[in-house]
C-alpha positions in Angstrom: 0.0 0.0 0.0 1.2 3.5 -0.8 -0.7 6.0 1.3 0.6 9.5 1.7 -0.2 13.0 0.6 -1.9 14.7 3.5 1.5 16.3 4.5 2.7 16.7 0.9 -0.5 18.7 0.2 0.5 21.3 2.8 0.6 24.8 1.5 4.1 26.1 0.4 4.4 28.0 3.7 4.9 24.6 5.4 8.2 22.7 5.4 6.2 19.6 4.5 4.9 20.9 1.1 5.8 18.9 -2.0 4.8 20.4 -5.3 2.0 18.5 -7.0 4.1 17.5 -10.0 6.9 16.3 -7.8 4.3 14.3 -5.8 3.0 12.8 -9.0 6.5 11.9 -10.2 7.3 10.3 -6.8 4.2 8.1 -7.0 5.0 7.0 -10.5 8.6 6.2 -9.4 7.5 4.1 -6.5 5.1 2.1 -8.6 7.8 1.8 -11.4 10.4 0.5 -9.0 8.2 -2.5 -8.2 6.7 -3.0 -11.7 9.6 -2.4 -14.0 11.6 -5.6 -14.7 14.7 -3.5 -15.2 14.5 -2.1 -11.7 16.6 -3.5 -8.9 13.5 -3.4 -6.8 11.4 -5.3 -9.3 8.9 -7.6 -7.6 6.4 -9.1 -10.0 4.4 -10.7 -7.3 4.0 -7.6 -5.1 0.5 -6.2 -5.2 0.3 -2.4 -5.2 -2.6 -0.5 -3.8 -2.6 3.3 -3.9 -4.7 5.3 -1.3 -5.7 8.9 -1.7 -5.1 11.3 1.2 -8.3 12.1 3.2 -9.9 15.5 2.9 -9.1 18.3 5.2 -12.0 19.5 7.5 -11.2 23.2 6.9 -13.0 24.5 10.0 -11.6 21.9 12.3 -8.1 22.3 11.0 -8.3 26.1 11.3 -9.4 25.7 14.9 -6.6 23.2 15.6 -4.0 25.5 14.1 -5.3 28.5 16.1 -5.2 26.4 19.3 -1.5 25.6 18.8 -0.6 29.1 17.4 0.3 27.7 14.0 -0.6 29.2 10.6 -3.2 27.4 8.7 -1.1 25.3 6.4 -3.6 23.0 4.7 -6.9 23.5 2.9 -9.3 20.9 1.4 -9.3 22.4 -2.1 -5.5 21.8 -2.4 -5.7 18.3 -0.9 -8.3 17.4 -3.5 -5.7 18.0 -6.3 -3.4 15.5 -4.5 -6.2 13.0 -4.2 -7.1 13.3 -7.8 -3.4 12.8 -8.7 -3.3 9.5 -6.9 -6.3 8.4 -8.9 -4.7 9.5 -12.1 -1.4 7.6 -11.4 -3.4 4.5 -10.4 -5.2 4.6 -13.8 -2.0 5.3 -15.7 -0.1 2.5 -14.0 -3.0 0.1 -14.0 -3.0 -0.4 -10.2 -6.1 -0.3 -7.9 -6.8 2.7 -5.8 -8.8 3.3 -2.6 -10.4 6.8 -2.9 -10.5 7.7 0.8 -10.9 11.4 -0.1 -14.0 10.7 -2.2 -15.4 8.3 0.3 -15.3 10.8 3.2 -16.5 13.7 1.0 -19.4 11.5 -0.2 -20.4 10.5 3.3 -20.1 14.1 4.7 -22.3 15.3 1.8 -24.8 12.5 2.2 -25.1 13.1 6.0 -25.6 16.8 5.4 -28.4 16.1 2.8 -30.1 13.7 5.3 -30.8 16.6 7.5 -34.5 17.3 6.7 -34.2 21.1 6.8 -31.1 21.1 4.6 -32.9 18.7 2.2 -36.0 20.9 2.2 -34.0 24.1 1.4 -32.0 22.2 -1.3 -35.1 20.9 -3.1 -37.0 24.2 -2.8 -39.8 22.9 -0.6 -39.1 25.6 2.0 -40.0 29.2 1.4 -36.6 30.8 1.5 -37.9 34.4 1.2 -36.9 34.7 4.9 -33.4 33.4 4.3 -32.1 34.8 7.5 -34.6 32.6 9.4 -33.9 29.5 7.3 -30.2 29.8 7.4 -30.3 30.5 11.2 -32.1 27.2 11.6 -29.6 25.5 9.4 -26.7 26.8 11.4 -28.3 25.6 14.6 -28.9 22.1 13.3 -25.8 21.7 11.1 -22.6 20.3 12.4 -20.1 22.9 13.5 -17.4 21.2 11.4 -19.6 20.4 8.4 -19.6 16.7 9.3 -15.9 16.1 9.0 -15.7 15.4 12.7 -17.4 12.1 12.0 -14.1 10.9 10.3 -11.3 13.3 11.3 -10.0 14.0 14.8 -8.6 17.4 14.2 -9.4 18.3 10.6 -6.3 16.4 9.3 -5.9 13.0 11.0 -8.3 10.2 10.9 -10.3 9.4 14.1 -11.6 6.0 15.0 -14.5 6.1 12.5 -12.1 7.3 9.8 -9.7 4.5 10.5 -12.6 2.0 10.4 -13.8 3.4 7.1 -10.3 3.1 5.7 -10.0 -0.5 6.9 -13.3 -1.4 5.2 -12.3 0.3 2.0 -9.0 -1.5 1.9 -10.5 -4.8 2.7 -13.2 -4.4 0.0 -10.7 -3.4 -2.6 -8.3 -6.2 -1.7 -11.1 -8.8 -1.9 -12.3 -7.4 -5.3 -8.9 -7.1 -6.8 -7.3 -10.2 -5.3 -10.0 -12.7 -4.3 -7.4 -15.2 -3.4 -6.4 -13.0 -0.5 -10.0 -13.1 0.9 -9.7 -13.6 4.7 -11.0 -16.9 6.0 -13.8 -16.2 8.4 
Protein backbone atom coordinates (compact mmCIF):
# COMPACT_ATOMS: atom_id res chain seq x y z
CA UNK A 1 0.00 0.00 0.00
CA UNK A 2 1.17 3.48 -0.84
CA UNK A 3 -0.69 5.97 1.32
CA UNK A 4 0.63 9.47 1.67
CA UNK A 5 -0.23 12.96 0.56
CA UNK A 6 -1.86 14.75 3.49
CA UNK A 7 1.49 16.25 4.48
CA UNK A 8 2.69 16.67 0.90
CA UNK A 9 -0.47 18.69 0.18
CA UNK A 10 0.46 21.26 2.83
CA UNK A 11 0.63 24.80 1.52
CA UNK A 12 4.05 26.12 0.43
CA UNK A 13 4.43 28.01 3.73
CA UNK A 14 4.89 24.62 5.38
CA UNK A 15 8.17 22.74 5.36
CA UNK A 16 6.19 19.61 4.48
CA UNK A 17 4.92 20.92 1.13
CA UNK A 18 5.77 18.87 -1.95
CA UNK A 19 4.79 20.45 -5.28
CA UNK A 20 2.00 18.54 -7.00
CA UNK A 21 4.09 17.54 -10.03
CA UNK A 22 6.90 16.25 -7.77
CA UNK A 23 4.32 14.31 -5.76
CA UNK A 24 2.97 12.75 -8.97
CA UNK A 25 6.48 11.91 -10.20
CA UNK A 26 7.31 10.31 -6.84
CA UNK A 27 4.18 8.13 -6.97
CA UNK A 28 5.04 7.01 -10.49
CA UNK A 29 8.61 6.25 -9.42
CA UNK A 30 7.49 4.11 -6.48
CA UNK A 31 5.14 2.07 -8.65
CA UNK A 32 7.76 1.76 -11.42
CA UNK A 33 10.39 0.50 -9.01
CA UNK A 34 8.16 -2.46 -8.19
CA UNK A 35 6.66 -3.05 -11.66
CA UNK A 36 9.63 -2.43 -13.97
CA UNK A 37 11.61 -5.62 -14.73
CA UNK A 38 14.75 -3.48 -15.17
CA UNK A 39 14.46 -2.07 -11.66
CA UNK A 40 16.64 -3.46 -8.89
CA UNK A 41 13.45 -3.44 -6.78
CA UNK A 42 11.39 -5.34 -9.34
CA UNK A 43 8.89 -7.58 -7.61
CA UNK A 44 6.35 -9.07 -10.02
CA UNK A 45 4.36 -10.74 -7.26
CA UNK A 46 4.00 -7.62 -5.13
CA UNK A 47 0.51 -6.19 -5.19
CA UNK A 48 0.29 -2.41 -5.19
CA UNK A 49 -2.64 -0.46 -3.79
CA UNK A 50 -2.64 3.34 -3.89
CA UNK A 51 -4.70 5.25 -1.33
CA UNK A 52 -5.71 8.88 -1.70
CA UNK A 53 -5.14 11.26 1.20
CA UNK A 54 -8.26 12.05 3.22
CA UNK A 55 -9.90 15.45 2.87
CA UNK A 56 -9.14 18.33 5.20
CA UNK A 57 -11.95 19.49 7.45
CA UNK A 58 -11.16 23.16 6.94
CA UNK A 59 -13.03 24.53 9.97
CA UNK A 60 -11.60 21.89 12.31
CA UNK A 61 -8.08 22.33 10.98
CA UNK A 62 -8.27 26.13 11.30
CA UNK A 63 -9.36 25.69 14.92
CA UNK A 64 -6.56 23.18 15.59
CA UNK A 65 -3.98 25.53 14.09
CA UNK A 66 -5.28 28.48 16.15
CA UNK A 67 -5.17 26.37 19.31
CA UNK A 68 -1.48 25.63 18.76
CA UNK A 69 -0.65 29.10 17.38
CA UNK A 70 0.32 27.69 13.98
CA UNK A 71 -0.58 29.19 10.62
CA UNK A 72 -3.24 27.36 8.65
CA UNK A 73 -1.07 25.26 6.37
CA UNK A 74 -3.61 22.99 4.68
CA UNK A 75 -6.90 23.49 2.87
CA UNK A 76 -9.27 20.93 1.43
CA UNK A 77 -9.30 22.44 -2.07
CA UNK A 78 -5.54 21.82 -2.39
CA UNK A 79 -5.74 18.32 -0.92
CA UNK A 80 -8.35 17.41 -3.55
CA UNK A 81 -5.73 17.96 -6.26
CA UNK A 82 -3.38 15.51 -4.53
CA UNK A 83 -6.18 12.95 -4.16
CA UNK A 84 -7.07 13.34 -7.84
CA UNK A 85 -3.39 12.83 -8.71
CA UNK A 86 -3.31 9.50 -6.86
CA UNK A 87 -6.31 8.35 -8.89
CA UNK A 88 -4.67 9.52 -12.14
CA UNK A 89 -1.45 7.64 -11.38
CA UNK A 90 -3.39 4.51 -10.44
CA UNK A 91 -5.19 4.59 -13.80
CA UNK A 92 -1.98 5.34 -15.67
CA UNK A 93 -0.07 2.51 -13.96
CA UNK A 94 -3.02 0.11 -13.95
CA UNK A 95 -3.02 -0.39 -10.19
CA UNK A 96 -6.06 -0.29 -7.90
CA UNK A 97 -6.83 2.74 -5.80
CA UNK A 98 -8.80 3.34 -2.63
CA UNK A 99 -10.39 6.77 -2.86
CA UNK A 100 -10.48 7.69 0.82
CA UNK A 101 -10.87 11.36 -0.09
CA UNK A 102 -13.95 10.67 -2.21
CA UNK A 103 -15.44 8.27 0.32
CA UNK A 104 -15.28 10.77 3.18
CA UNK A 105 -16.47 13.66 1.00
CA UNK A 106 -19.40 11.54 -0.17
CA UNK A 107 -20.36 10.49 3.34
CA UNK A 108 -20.12 14.05 4.65
CA UNK A 109 -22.33 15.30 1.81
CA UNK A 110 -24.81 12.46 2.23
CA UNK A 111 -25.09 13.09 5.98
CA UNK A 112 -25.61 16.79 5.36
CA UNK A 113 -28.38 16.07 2.85
CA UNK A 114 -30.11 13.67 5.26
CA UNK A 115 -30.85 16.64 7.50
CA UNK A 116 -34.53 17.32 6.74
CA UNK A 117 -34.16 21.10 6.79
CA UNK A 118 -31.08 21.06 4.57
CA UNK A 119 -32.92 18.74 2.17
CA UNK A 120 -36.03 20.95 2.17
CA UNK A 121 -34.00 24.06 1.37
CA UNK A 122 -32.02 22.23 -1.33
CA UNK A 123 -35.10 20.88 -3.08
CA UNK A 124 -37.00 24.18 -2.79
CA UNK A 125 -39.85 22.93 -0.60
CA UNK A 126 -39.11 25.58 2.05
CA UNK A 127 -39.96 29.22 1.43
CA UNK A 128 -36.56 30.84 1.45
CA UNK A 129 -37.88 34.39 1.19
CA UNK A 130 -36.90 34.72 4.85
CA UNK A 131 -33.40 33.42 4.27
CA UNK A 132 -32.05 34.79 7.53
CA UNK A 133 -34.55 32.62 9.43
CA UNK A 134 -33.93 29.46 7.35
CA UNK A 135 -30.16 29.79 7.44
CA UNK A 136 -30.30 30.54 11.16
CA UNK A 137 -32.10 27.23 11.63
CA UNK A 138 -29.60 25.47 9.37
CA UNK A 139 -26.73 26.85 11.41
CA UNK A 140 -28.34 25.65 14.63
CA UNK A 141 -28.93 22.13 13.26
CA UNK A 142 -25.82 21.70 11.13
CA UNK A 143 -22.57 20.31 12.43
CA UNK A 144 -20.06 22.94 13.55
CA UNK A 145 -17.40 21.22 11.41
CA UNK A 146 -19.57 20.40 8.39
CA UNK A 147 -19.64 16.69 9.33
CA UNK A 148 -15.90 16.07 9.00
CA UNK A 149 -15.72 15.41 12.75
CA UNK A 150 -17.37 12.05 11.98
CA UNK A 151 -14.11 10.90 10.33
CA UNK A 152 -11.35 13.31 11.33
CA UNK A 153 -9.96 13.96 14.82
CA UNK A 154 -8.57 17.44 14.22
CA UNK A 155 -9.40 18.25 10.61
CA UNK A 156 -6.35 16.36 9.28
CA UNK A 157 -5.86 13.01 11.02
CA UNK A 158 -8.34 10.15 10.90
CA UNK A 159 -10.28 9.40 14.06
CA UNK A 160 -11.63 5.98 15.04
CA UNK A 161 -14.48 6.15 12.50
CA UNK A 162 -12.10 7.35 9.80
CA UNK A 163 -9.73 4.46 10.46
CA UNK A 164 -12.61 1.97 10.44
CA UNK A 165 -13.78 3.39 7.13
CA UNK A 166 -10.27 3.13 5.69
CA UNK A 167 -9.96 -0.49 6.86
CA UNK A 168 -13.30 -1.38 5.24
CA UNK A 169 -12.33 0.34 1.99
CA UNK A 170 -8.97 -1.46 1.88
CA UNK A 171 -10.51 -4.85 2.67
CA UNK A 172 -13.22 -4.37 0.05
CA UNK A 173 -10.67 -3.36 -2.59
CA UNK A 174 -8.31 -6.24 -1.74
CA UNK A 175 -11.15 -8.77 -1.94
CA UNK A 176 -12.35 -7.39 -5.28
CA UNK A 177 -8.88 -7.10 -6.85
CA UNK A 178 -7.25 -10.20 -5.34
CA UNK A 179 -9.99 -12.65 -4.30
CA UNK A 180 -7.36 -15.24 -3.41
CA UNK A 181 -6.43 -12.98 -0.47
CA UNK A 182 -9.95 -13.06 0.93
CA UNK A 183 -9.70 -13.60 4.68
CA UNK A 184 -10.99 -16.87 6.02
CA UNK A 185 -13.85 -16.23 8.39
